[in-house]
C-alpha positions in Angstrom: -8.3 -19.2 7.1 -11.4 -17.8 8.9 -13.6 -15.2 7.5 -12.5 -12.5 10.2 -9.0 -12.9 8.7 -10.5 -12.8 5.1 -12.6 -9.8 6.2 -9.3 -8.4 7.7 -7.2 -8.9 4.4 -10.1 -7.7 2.0 -10.6 -4.2 4.2 -6.8 -3.8 4.3 -6.4 -4.3 0.5 -9.3 -1.9 -0.1 -7.6 0.7 2.1 -4.6 0.7 0.5 -6.2 1.1 -2.8 -8.0 4.2 -1.5 -4.6 5.5 -0.3 -3.1 4.8 -3.8 -5.9 6.8 -5.6 -5.8 10.5 -6.5 -9.3 11.1 -5.4 -8.6 10.7 -1.9 -5.8 13.7 -2.1 -8.3 15.6 -4.4 -11.0 15.6 -1.8 -8.3 16.4 1.1 -7.4 19.5 -1.1 -11.0 20.4 -1.5 -11.6 20.5 2.1 -8.6 22.7 2.8 -9.4 25.1 0.2 -12.9 25.2 1.6 -11.9 26.1 5.1 -9.2 28.4 3.9 -11.6 30.1 2.0 -14.1 30.5 5.1 -11.3 32.0 6.7 -10.3 34.6 4.1 -13.7 35.7 2.9 -15.5 35.8 6.1 -13.8 39.1 7.4 -13.7 40.4 3.9 -17.5 39.8 3.4 -18.8 40.4 7.0 -16.1 43.0 7.9 -15.0 40.6 11.0 -15.3 36.9 12.3 -18.4 36.5 14.5 -18.2 37.3 18.1 -19.5 34.1 19.2 -16.8 31.2 18.9 -19.7 28.7 18.4 -21.0 30.8 15.6 -17.5 30.4 13.7 -17.2 26.9 14.7 -20.5 26.0 12.8 -19.2 28.1 9.7 -15.8 26.3 9.7 -17.7 22.8 9.8 -18.2 23.2 6.1 -14.7 21.7 5.5 -15.7 18.2 7.4 -19.1 18.2 5.8 -17.4 18.4 2.2 -15.1 15.6 3.5 -18.1 13.3 4.2 -20.0 14.1 1.1 -16.4 12.9 -0.6 -17.3 9.7 0.9 -19.8 9.1 -2.2 -16.6 9.2 -4.4 -14.9 6.2 -2.3 -18.1 4.1 -2.3 -19.7 4.8 -5.7 -17.7 2.2 -7.4 -17.4 -0.2 -4.4 -20.0 -2.9 -6.0 -21.1 -1.4 -9.1 -17.6 -1.2 -10.5 -16.9 -5.0 -9.8 -20.0 -5.6 -12.3 -19.2 -2.9 -14.8 -15.6 -3.7 -15.2 -16.2 -7.5 -15.1 -13.7 -7.9 -12.6 -16.7 -9.7 -10.6 -16.0 -12.7 -12.5 -12.8 -13.2 -10.6 -13.6 -11.5 -7.3 -17.0 -13.0 -6.7 -15.8 -16.5 -7.7 -13.1 -17.1 -5.4 -13.5 -18.8 -1.8 -14.5 -15.4 0.0 -18.0 -15.1 0.5 -19.8 -11.8 -0.9 -20.9 -10.6 2.4 -17.1 -10.5 3.4 -16.1 -8.7 0.4 -18.8 -5.9 0.7 -18.0 -5.4 4.3 -14.4 -5.2 3.9 -15.0 -2.7 1.0 -17.3 -1.0 3.4 -14.9 -0.7 6.3 -12.1 0.5 3.7 -14.4 3.3 2.8 -15.2 4.3 6.3 -11.4 4.0 7.0 -10.6 6.6 4.3 -13.4 8.9 5.2 -12.2 9.1 8.9 -8.9 10.5 7.8 -10.8 13.3 5.5 -13.1 14.2 8.5 -10.2 14.2 11.0 -8.3 16.2 8.6 -10.8 18.8 8.3 -11.6 19.0 12.1 -7.7 19.5 12.7 -7.9 22.7 10.5 -11.2 23.8 12.3 -9.8 23.2 15.6 -6.3 25.0 14.8 -8.3 28.1 13.6 -10.5 28.5 16.3 -7.7 28.3 18.7 -5.9 30.9 16.9 -8.8 33.4 16.6 -10.6 33.1 19.7 -8.1 31.2 21.8 -10.3 28.4 22.5 -12.1 25.2 21.0 -15.8 24.8 22.1 -16.3 21.0 23.5 -19.3 20.8 21.2 -16.7 20.2 18.6 -16.3 16.5 20.1 -20.1 16.0 19.4 -19.8 17.8 15.9 -17.1 15.2 15.1 -19.0 12.2 16.2 -21.9 13.1 14.0 -19.9 13.7 11.3 -18.5 10.2 11.4 -21.9 8.8 11.8 -23.1 10.7 9.0 -20.1 9.6 6.9 -21.0 5.9 7.6 -24.8 6.6 6.5 -23.6 8.5 3.3 -21.4 5.6 2.7 -24.4 3.0 3.4 -26.6 4.8 0.9 -23.9 4.7 -1.7 -23.4 0.9 -1.3 -27.3 0.6 -1.8 -27.3 2.5 -4.9 -24.0 0.8 -6.0 -25.8 -2.5 -5.5 -28.6 -1.8 -8.1 -26.7 0.4 -10.3 -25.2 -0.9 -13.7 -22.1 1.6 -13.5 -20.1 3.2 -10.7 -20.8 6.9 -12.1 -24.7 6.3 -12.1 -24.3 5.3 -8.4 -22.4 8.2 -7.4 -24.7 10.6 -9.0 -27.8 9.0 -7.9 -26.5 9.1 -4.2 -25.4 13.0 -4.7 -28.7 13.7 -6.2 -30.8 11.9 -3.6 -28.8 13.5 -0.6 -28.1 17.3 -2.0 -31.1 17.7 -4.0 -34.1 15.5 -3.4 -33.6 15.2 0.2 -32.6 18.9 0.3 -35.4 20.2 -1.3 -38.0 18.0 0.8 -36.3 19.3 3.8 -36.6 22.9 2.9 -40.5 22.3 2.1 -40.9 20.7 5.3 -39.0 23.1 7.2 -41.1 26.3 5.7 -44.3 24.1 6.5 -43.1 24.0 10.3 -43.2 20.0 9.8 -40.5 17.5 11.4 -37.7 17.0 9.1 -35.1 15.2 11.2 -35.5 11.8 9.1 -34.2 13.5 6.1 -30.9 12.4 5.3 -29.7 16.0 4.6 -31.0 17.3 7.8 -28.7 14.7 9.3 -26.0 16.3 7.7 -27.0 19.9 8.9 -27.3 18.3 12.4 -23.3 18.3 12.4 -23.1 21.8 12.2 -26.3 22.8 14.5 -24.5 21.1 17.7 -23.0 24.6 18.1 -26.2 26.3 19.1 -28.8 25.6 16.5 -30.2 26.9 13.3 -30.5 30.4 14.4 -26.8 31.0 15.5 -25.7 29.0 12.5 -27.6 31.5 10.3 -26.4 34.5 12.2 -23.0 33.6 11.3 -23.6 33.5 7.6 -25.8 36.6 7.5 -25.1 40.2 8.2 -26.7 41.4 11.1 -30.3 42.3 10.8 -30.7 40.0 8.1 -32.5 37.2 9.9 -35.7 39.6 10.6 -36.2 39.6 6.9 -36.6 35.7 6.5 -40.4 35.1 5.9 -40.1 32.0 7.9 -39.0 30.6 11.2 -35.8 28.5 11.2 -36.4 25.4 13.4 -33.4 23.4 14.7 -34.3 19.6 14.3 -33.7 17.3 17.1 -30.0 16.1 17.1 -30.7 13.1 18.9 -33.7 12.2 16.7 -31.4 12.9 13.7 -28.4 10.8 15.3 -31.3 7.7 15.4 -32.1 8.4 11.9 -28.6 8.2 10.9 -28.0 5.0 12.5 -31.2 3.8 10.8 -29.6 4.7 7.2 -26.4 3.3 8.1 -27.9 -0.3 9.2 -30.7 -0.6 6.7 -28.9 0.7 3.5 -26.1 -1.5 4.6 -28.0 -4.7 5.0 -30.0 -4.1 1.8 -26.8 -3.7 0.0 -25.5 -6.8 1.2 -28.9 -8.7 0.2 -29.2 -7.5 -3.5 -25.4 -8.0 -4.2 -25.8 -11.8 -2.9 -28.7 -12.3 -5.1 -26.9 -9.8 -8.4 -26.1 -11.8 -11.4 -22.8 -11.2 -13.2 -24.2 -11.5 -16.4 
């Protein structure tokens, strides 16, 4: 059997495992609740939906973003779980190479997250069509960036999973790195007027910013006139540079996870 056939079998088996796990359907439910909450609460809190369909499209991107962050929960135990549960003694000692196993797990995680992202964008597209009678063409660009961001998040998770002793540690570290550490640094750089497109949290923001930039997004989220009270200027990061940054995270972190996993001892 060739390595490609082994890779296909590993990816298929891991994908079936994701479909059987409750976490997939929990994240699907959370994405659905997030979208419905936006649709219900927005006109209640803001008196009406935004006049600009682009602003509403950006706000509705919260669902796909949540689904993407859910990628962490699919990948957190991909490598660390094998060492934590000692199943690596069986899995890593069979004729299938570790690189093939890790790559298969990565592809399966990507496939599961693609389902989540598609689900979120279907809800957003239907909502925009019902409310405004149109779906912006920028939705396709946002969808592509969301998939790229998902791949980079999974790669980062795989990297932390390859060096962590347990799957929970890998999951928590990844969430803290993306949502806390990177988010804080991004905010500081933004207020200082410095480039921040290379922060992974900014990469996640770019998924919604393609609809018209930071100003339009914040106007959709804040009451009329509130933007004038913000003590600093919002600057939209270069979307193209964010895309390159996501490719960098995806490739570098995944390659490092492969190298570390190959050298990591079971005991």
